[in-house]
C-alpha positions as CSV (number, residue, x, y, z in Angstrom):
1,M,-67.7,-2.1,-66.1
2,S,-67.6,-5.8,-66.2
3,F,-66.0,-7.6,-68.7
4,R,-69.4,-8.9,-70.2
5,Q,-69.9,-4.9,-71.0
6,S,-66.3,-4.5,-72.4
7,K,-65.8,-4.2,-76.3
8,A,-63.5,-7.0,-76.6
9,Y,-66.0,-9.5,-75.5
10,V,-68.5,-8.1,-77.8
11,G,-65.8,-8.6,-80.2
12,F,-64.8,-12.1,-78.8
13,K,-68.2,-13.3,-79.5
14,V,-68.5,-11.8,-82.9
15,F,-65.6,-13.7,-84.2
16,N,-66.6,-17.0,-82.6
17,G,-70.1,-16.5,-84.4
18,L,-68.6,-15.6,-87.5
19,L,-66.0,-18.6,-87.1
20,F,-69.2,-21.0,-86.1
21,I,-70.6,-20.2,-89.0
22,V,-67.4,-20.5,-91.5
23,L,-66.8,-23.9,-89.9
24,G,-70.3,-25.7,-89.8
25,A,-71.2,-24.6,-93.5
26,A,-67.7,-26.2,-94.5
27,I,-68.4,-29.2,-92.4
28,F,-72.4,-28.8,-93.9
29,V,-70.7,-28.8,-98.1
30,Q,-68.3,-31.4,-96.7
31,V,-70.1,-33.8,-95.8
32,A,-73.0,-33.4,-98.3
33,R,-70.5,-33.4,-101.3
34,I,-68.6,-36.4,-100.1
35,A,-71.5,-38.5,-98.5
36,G,-74.0,-37.3,-100.4
37,A,-77.6,-37.9,-99.4
38,R,-77.0,-41.9,-97.7
39,F,-77.9,-42.6,-94.3
40,E,-74.4,-42.7,-92.7
41,A,-74.3,-39.0,-93.3
42,I,-77.0,-37.5,-91.5
43,P,-74.8,-36.8,-88.1
44,G,-72.3,-34.7,-90.0
45,L,-75.0,-32.3,-91.8
46,I,-76.6,-32.1,-88.3
47,L,-73.3,-31.6,-86.9
48,G,-72.7,-28.9,-90.2
49,A,-76.5,-27.1,-89.5
50,A,-75.5,-26.8,-85.6
51,M,-72.6,-25.5,-85.7
52,F,-73.9,-22.8,-88.5
53,G,-77.1,-21.8,-86.4
54,L,-74.6,-21.4,-83.1
55,G,-72.7,-18.6,-84.9
56,A,-75.8,-17.0,-86.5
57,Y,-77.4,-17.3,-82.8
58,R,-74.5,-15.2,-81.5
59,L,-74.0,-12.9,-84.4
60,T,-77.9,-12.1,-83.6
61,M,-77.5,-11.8,-80.0
62,M,-74.6,-9.8,-80.4
63,M,-76.5,-6.8,-82.8
64,R,-79.2,-6.7,-80.5
65,Y,-76.7,-6.1,-77.6
66,K,-75.1,-3.7,-79.7
67,S,-78.7,-1.8,-80.5
């Protein structure tokens, strides 16, 4: 069995996915709360949304892999 098929690898990917979702949501909320709807806030909002999306993608891939 290769490392990518091990239970530890899947657990690590799920943990990373959850961490990306939490950090992405935190960045998005903090930037939106502090900077508001200004032009300077766009990169921070994109970063938060991208991290959230990456985490959601990793979780869906791992759930698809398990089934």
